[in-house]
C-alpha positions in Angstrom: 114.0 84.2 107.0 112.5 84.3 110.4 114.2 88.1 110.5 112.1 89.1 107.2 108.9 87.5 108.6 109.4 89.6 111.6 109.9 92.7 109.7 106.8 91.8 107.5 104.9 91.4 110.8 106.2 94.6 112.4 106.3 97.0 109.7 104.3 95.8 106.6 100.9 96.9 106.0 98.4 94.8 104.2 95.7 96.5 101.9 92.4 95.5 100.1 93.2 93.4 96.6 96.0 91.6 98.7 98.7 94.2 98.2 101.2 94.4 100.9 103.1 97.3 101.3 106.9 97.1 102.4 108.0 100.3 101.3 109.1 101.4 104.8 112.3 99.2 104.3 112.2 97.3 101.2 111.1 99.0 98.0 111.1 102.7 98.8 112.8 103.5 101.9 115.6 100.7 101.9 117.2 99.3 105.2 120.4 99.1 103.6 121.8 97.0 106.7 118.9 94.6 106.6 119.1 94.4 102.9 122.5 92.9 103.6 121.2 90.4 105.5 118.8 89.6 102.5 121.9 89.4 99.9 123.8 87.2 102.2 121.1 84.6 102.6 120.5 84.3 98.6 124.3 83.9 98.5 123.8 81.1 101.0 121.0 79.5 99.0 122.8 79.8 95.4 126.4 79.7 96.3 127.2 76.6 94.7 125.1 77.4 91.1 128.1 79.5 89.5 126.3 82.7 89.5 128.1 85.0 86.7 125.6 87.7 86.7 121.9 88.8 88.4 119.4 90.2 86.8 116.1 92.0 88.2 114.1 94.4 86.7 113.5 98.3 87.3 112.9 99.6 89.5 112.0 97.8 92.6 114.3 94.3 92.6 117.6 96.8 91.8 118.4 97.5 95.5 117.9 93.6 96.4 119.9 93.0 93.3 123.0 94.8 94.2 123.0 93.8 97.7 123.1 89.8 96.6 125.9 90.9 94.0 128.0 92.1 96.8 128.8 88.7 98.0 128.7 86.9 94.6 131.2 89.8 93.3 129.0 89.6 89.9 127.3 92.2 88.0 124.0 93.3 88.2 121.9 93.4 85.0 118.6 95.4 85.1 115.7 95.2 82.6 114.5 98.7 81.6 110.8 99.4 81.3 111.1 102.1 78.6 113.6 102.7 75.9 115.7 105.7 76.8 118.2 107.3 74.4 121.4 106.1 75.4 120.2 102.1 75.0 120.4 101.2 71.3 117.8 99.1 69.3 120.0 95.9 69.8 117.8 94.5 72.6 116.1 91.6 74.1 112.5 92.1 74.7 109.5 90.4 76.8 106.2 91.6 78.1 105.7 91.6 81.5 101.8 92.4 83.0 103.1 94.4 86.9 100.7 93.0 89.5 100.8 96.1 91.4 101.1 98.9 88.5 98.2 97.1 86.4 100.3 97.7 83.6 102.2 96.0 80.8 105.6 97.0 80.1 108.3 95.8 77.4 111.1 95.3 79.6 114.2 95.4 77.6 118.1 94.2 78.0 120.8 95.2 75.9 122.3 92.4 73.8 125.7 93.8 74.7 125.2 92.9 78.4 123.6 89.4 78.5 125.4 86.9 76.7 125.1 83.4 75.6 127.0 81.0 78.2 126.6 83.1 81.5 124.9 81.7 84.6 122.0 84.2 85.7 120.2 84.2 89.0 117.2 86.4 88.6 116.3 88.0 91.7 113.1 90.6 92.4 111.1 91.8 95.5 107.7 89.9 95.3 106.2 86.9 93.2 102.5 86.9 92.8 101.6 85.7 89.6 105.0 85.3 88.1 104.7 87.6 84.8 108.3 89.4 86.1 110.1 86.4 86.6 108.6 85.0 83.2 109.5 88.0 81.3 113.3 87.8 83.0 113.8 84.0 81.8 112.7 85.2 78.4 115.2 87.7 78.2 118.0 85.0 79.6 116.7 82.5 76.6 116.7 84.7 73.9 120.2 85.5 74.9 121.1 81.5 75.4 122.4 82.2 78.7 121.3 80.1 81.8 119.0 80.6 84.2 120.1 79.2 87.4 117.4 80.5 89.8 115.3 82.8 90.8 115.0 84.2 94.3 112.5 86.4 95.6 112.2 88.3 98.6 108.8 88.1 99.3 106.3 85.4 97.8 102.8 85.4 97.6 102.1 81.2 98.2 98.3 81.7 97.4 99.5 83.0 94.1 100.1 80.8 90.9 104.0 82.4 90.2 106.1 79.8 92.5 104.3 76.9 90.4 104.5 78.6 87.1 108.3 79.4 87.3 109.2 75.6 88.6 106.8 74.4 85.4 109.4 76.1 83.6 112.4 74.2 84.7 113.2 76.9 86.9 114.3 76.7 90.7 112.3 79.3 92.9 114.1 80.3 96.2 111.7 82.8 98.3 112.9 84.5 101.8 109.1 84.8 103.2 106.1 82.3 101.7 103.0 84.5 102.6 100.1 82.0 103.2 97.5 84.6 103.7 97.1 88.5 104.0 94.0 90.0 105.6 93.7 94.3 106.4 92.2 93.1 109.8 94.6 90.1 110.8 97.7 91.0 109.2 99.7 88.5 107.4 100.1 84.4 107.8 103.3 82.6 106.6 103.3 79.1 105.2 105.7 77.9 107.5 104.4 79.1 110.7 
């Protein structure tokens, strides 16, 4: 998606440790009009997949999932990273290691909201090592739901996440595939 690559080049910031900050438009302050373009592109790529639900993990994936769901006209479900008083104990759980937070979270969704037979599109803002997507795929499989694909806004193609998820038999669509990042030279994309 050329407009995404252009925006990353203009507004993204590269930090040591392969950290790409795009919080000025994607996952802190959100450019809603641009997010609608992202949602439209995910819809274009998965329009024929029979999506009945979109699943993501809190918090950065929620905006992407909602923008995309507006085109599919399906509900969004997000996996919570912590147990709250308003969620029952009747949940599916999976362990997910966070690349940016350097923590491991037990993510959960209510069994009431993820059920057998659903056709789920999983979305997230980034794909690096694939841990978040693996966890979300696990939740779907526990529920007997079918994962029709995983969509990510930005993929760090130099890490193993894409191959890992495809190795699980799941289609992966990335809107921008980063080939390399350097704090001094910026970002290069796989298809440049």
